[in-house]
Backbone bond lengths (Angstrom), bond angles and torsions (degrees), N, CA, C in turn:
res aa  C-N    CA-C-N  psi(-1)  N-CA   C-N-CA  omega(-1)  CA-C   N-CA-C  phi
1 M - - - 1.382 - - 1.360 112.87 -
2 K 1.394 123.81 -48.96 1.400 126.99 179.43 1.528 112.29 -59.79
3 R 1.371 115.64 -39.35 1.351 118.82 177.18 1.563 117.73 -66.40
4 T 1.383 112.73 -35.54 1.418 118.27 173.79 1.579 111.15 -61.20
5 I 1.294 114.03 -49.04 1.527 117.33 -178.87 1.570 113.14 -65.25
6 A 1.294 109.94 -36.88 1.614 113.74 172.93 1.641 109.94 -61.92
7 A 1.245 112.13 -49.03 1.518 116.82 177.18 1.482 115.21 -60.77
8 L 1.305 115.02 -34.06 1.465 119.21 178.17 1.494 111.84 -75.37
9 M 1.287 117.86 -36.98 1.463 120.97 177.93 1.605 107.86 -70.21
10 F 1.320 116.85 -41.68 1.426 114.58 176.73 1.540 111.82 -65.34
11 G 1.192 121.00 -31.98 1.496 124.32 177.78 1.448 107.88 -69.56
12 L 1.310 129.81 -38.77 1.414 132.06 175.65 1.458 111.77 -65.98
13 A 1.361 112.62 -46.91 1.589 113.22 -179.99 1.401 109.84 -56.81
14 T 1.297 118.02 -49.57 1.472 128.47 -177.31 1.537 111.12 -59.67
15 A 1.291 125.08 -44.55 1.347 132.26 172.02 1.501 111.42 -61.32
16 A 1.191 113.13 -38.28 1.563 113.67 -172.90 1.497 107.79 -74.21
17 S 1.323 119.33 -33.36 1.500 123.68 179.88 1.480 112.96 -73.66
18 V 1.181 125.26 -20.31 1.472 130.51 -177.20 1.584 108.20 -60.58
19 P 1.358 118.17 -53.67 1.423 118.26 -176.36 1.489 109.57 -58.93
20 T 1.288 119.36 -36.25 1.470 122.52 -175.23 1.470 108.62 -69.18
21 L 1.303 123.51 -37.80 1.403 120.60 -177.99 1.627 107.03 -78.45
22 A 1.280 115.67 -30.41 1.432 113.64 177.19 1.526 112.69 -70.62
23 S 1.345 123.18 -32.76 1.375 130.00 175.22 1.529 112.75 -63.54
24 E 1.353 114.40 -45.59 1.451 122.69 169.48 1.533 113.61 -52.87
25 Q 1.217 115.29 -49.71 1.531 118.73 -178.23 1.488 109.94 -66.57
26 A 1.321 115.53 -42.73 1.561 118.27 -179.82 1.431 111.04 -63.79
27 R 1.399 115.30 -38.90 1.461 119.62 -177.30 1.571 111.83 -66.66
28 C 1.294 113.07 -47.85 1.586 119.49 -173.41 1.410 106.91 -93.62
29 G 1.247 125.88 -32.81 1.483 119.48 -172.51 1.549 114.37 80.08
30 T 1.242 117.52 174.19 1.347 120.49 -176.70 1.477 107.17 -120.45
31 V 1.345 118.37 64.73 1.415 126.96 -177.82 1.601 103.05 -75.49
32 P 1.429 114.54 137.39 1.435 118.56 171.06 1.505 111.65 -62.54
33 K 1.331 122.41 145.63 1.504 125.02 178.93 1.603 109.31 -53.06
34 E 1.260 115.39 -38.97 1.484 118.18 -165.04 1.609 102.35 -74.77
35 K 1.257 126.29 -14.82 1.475 126.20 169.67 1.604 113.09 -90.65
36 W 1.194 117.64 0.55 1.480 115.18 -173.99 1.579 107.35 -78.94
37 L 1.333 116.72 144.78 1.419 121.78 166.26 1.679 114.43 -61.17
38 T 1.121 114.66 158.13 1.499 117.01 175.57 1.575 107.23 -78.76
39 S 1.426 115.31 155.08 1.381 116.06 178.05 1.370 113.49 -68.49
40 E 1.358 126.81 -23.22 1.518 129.62 173.00 1.470 109.89 -66.15
41 T 1.422 118.13 -38.60 1.468 117.90 174.18 1.410 114.48 -64.90
42 V 1.384 120.14 -45.20 1.532 125.95 175.36 1.530 109.16 -56.89
43 K 1.261 120.06 -44.38 1.425 124.27 -176.48 1.527 105.23 -61.43
44 A 1.362 114.47 -47.03 1.548 112.57 -175.66 1.497 116.03 -68.67
45 R 1.436 110.22 -31.76 1.568 111.24 174.33 1.546 114.81 -70.35
46 M 1.378 114.23 -29.24 1.383 115.32 177.97 1.567 111.34 -74.27
47 A 1.392 117.09 -33.51 1.350 122.52 172.46 1.493 115.20 -59.48
48 E 1.434 116.96 -35.95 1.426 122.91 -175.28 1.599 103.07 -68.20
49 Q 1.391 122.14 -30.32 1.382 127.25 -173.07 1.607 108.33 -88.59
50 G 1.298 117.56 9.61 1.406 120.58 177.28 1.568 119.75 90.55
51 Y 1.312 117.46 6.92 1.490 121.44 -176.75 1.437 109.01 -94.98
52 E 1.387 117.70 144.38 1.466 121.18 171.99 1.552 103.40 -104.78
53 V 1.279 111.37 109.84 1.457 119.88 -175.50 1.607 112.06 -78.45
54 R 1.330 108.39 129.07 1.439 115.44 179.80 1.439 115.28 -105.24
55 A 1.349 115.84 -30.60 1.584 121.73 175.40 1.479 112.03 -157.79
56 I 1.226 121.30 143.61 1.438 133.35 172.32 1.344 111.06 -129.96
57 K 1.557 119.74 131.37 1.362 126.21 171.92 1.497 114.69 -151.58
58 A 1.184 123.37 150.63 1.446 133.87 -177.95 1.450 105.63 -68.17
59 E 1.338 124.02 120.29 1.449 131.32 -179.14 1.482 114.15 -139.40
60 R 1.337 119.54 110.27 1.560 126.05 173.65 1.506 103.83 53.84
61 G 1.342 123.56 47.92 1.407 115.25 171.32 1.573 116.88 90.02
62 C 1.226 118.04 -2.55 1.440 129.18 -173.20 1.627 109.37 -125.98
63 F 1.169 118.75 165.05 1.416 123.26 151.98 1.508 114.12 -84.88
64 E 1.293 120.11 133.20 1.437 119.47 179.40 1.649 100.69 -110.49
65 V 1.297 112.95 116.86 1.562 119.42 179.25 1.407 109.31 -104.23
66 K 1.341 117.71 129.50 1.483 121.70 166.56 1.412 106.40 -107.96
67 A 1.414 112.70 131.45 1.440 112.03 -172.02 1.539 101.05 -152.55
68 T 1.366 113.42 -177.70 1.504 123.41 175.10 1.611 102.27 -122.24
69 D 1.243 112.76 136.15 1.554 117.74 -178.01 1.555 108.25 -88.34
70 K 1.295 115.31 -175.75 1.431 120.76 -178.89 1.519 117.26 -60.86
71 N 1.365 114.35 -31.29 1.446 120.37 178.02 1.564 110.03 -81.92
72 G 1.230 124.04 -3.55 1.479 126.35 -177.02 1.643 112.40 87.58
73 A 1.321 108.55 14.12 1.576 107.30 178.71 1.553 110.43 -89.91
74 R 1.318 115.72 145.50 1.452 118.06 176.96 1.418 108.32 -78.39
75 V 1.422 112.05 137.26 1.606 112.90 177.58 1.476 100.72 -136.08
76 E 1.340 107.37 161.71 1.572 123.69 175.42 1.522 103.14 -125.50
77 I 1.227 111.73 114.89 1.561 116.27 178.48 1.537 110.46 -121.26
78 Y 1.430 115.77 135.89 1.335 121.15 174.49 1.506 105.36 -89.40
79 V 1.374 115.45 141.97 1.547 118.61 -173.56 1.651 105.54 -130.18
80 N 1.268 112.31 133.40 1.476 117.67 178.34 1.530 103.83 -61.95
81 P 1.320 121.12 128.60 1.319 120.10 175.92 1.515 124.80 -69.96
82 E 1.288 115.92 -14.56 1.485 121.92 -175.02 1.590 107.38 -100.32
83 T 1.354 112.64 -32.12 1.505 114.88 -176.97 1.449 112.81 -108.94
84 G 1.328 121.92 -17.27 1.408 123.19 -173.40 1.479 121.77 76.43
85 A 1.307 111.51 0.22 1.493 122.96 -176.26 1.600 109.72 -68.92
86 P 1.227 120.45 131.77 1.432 120.07 173.82 1.530 110.82 -67.85
87 L 1.415 115.01 144.97 1.540 118.10 -169.23 1.598 107.58 -119.04
88 Q 1.243 118.40 -38.23 1.416 122.14 -171.05 1.468 112.04 -150.03
89 P 1.360 123.92 91.27 1.348 118.46 172.42 1.513 113.08 -78.15
90 D 1.309 116.09 145.80 1.567 122.17 -176.31 1.562 103.05 -138.62
91 A 1.277 112.38 90.16 1.511 115.47 -176.29 1.430 112.54 -75.66
92 R 1.381 117.74 133.98 1.359 124.37 175.05 1.477 109.39 -126.47
93 D 1.248 125.52 117.84 1.376 130.21 178.78 1.515 108.50 -90.96
94 D 1.184 118.43 101.50 1.647 126.11 -173.78 1.605 106.49 -103.04
95 R 1.223 116.51 13.49 1.601 114.90 -172.47 1.520 108.09 -78.10
96 S 1.389 124.35 -17.83 1.386 120.65 -175.33 1.545 114.68 -79.67
């Protein structure tokens, strides 16, 4: 009985993670590294949009940009590595 429950829980956990992986792939795509923009180019494009970039790193096929927006709120934005287009802003106001 305990093995059945453990196997069922493992199966549910595995099944729950598959949509997350699929959505990451759909969001960022599978662009070959040689087609990626440089991090300097991404930083410049984000600055043109009014962001003060604090850090950029490659994360799951995207650039993950940590920045401050025009209002001073900290944001984390995923950027398409081929086009430089922002994909998912996730505002976090850490000023409190």
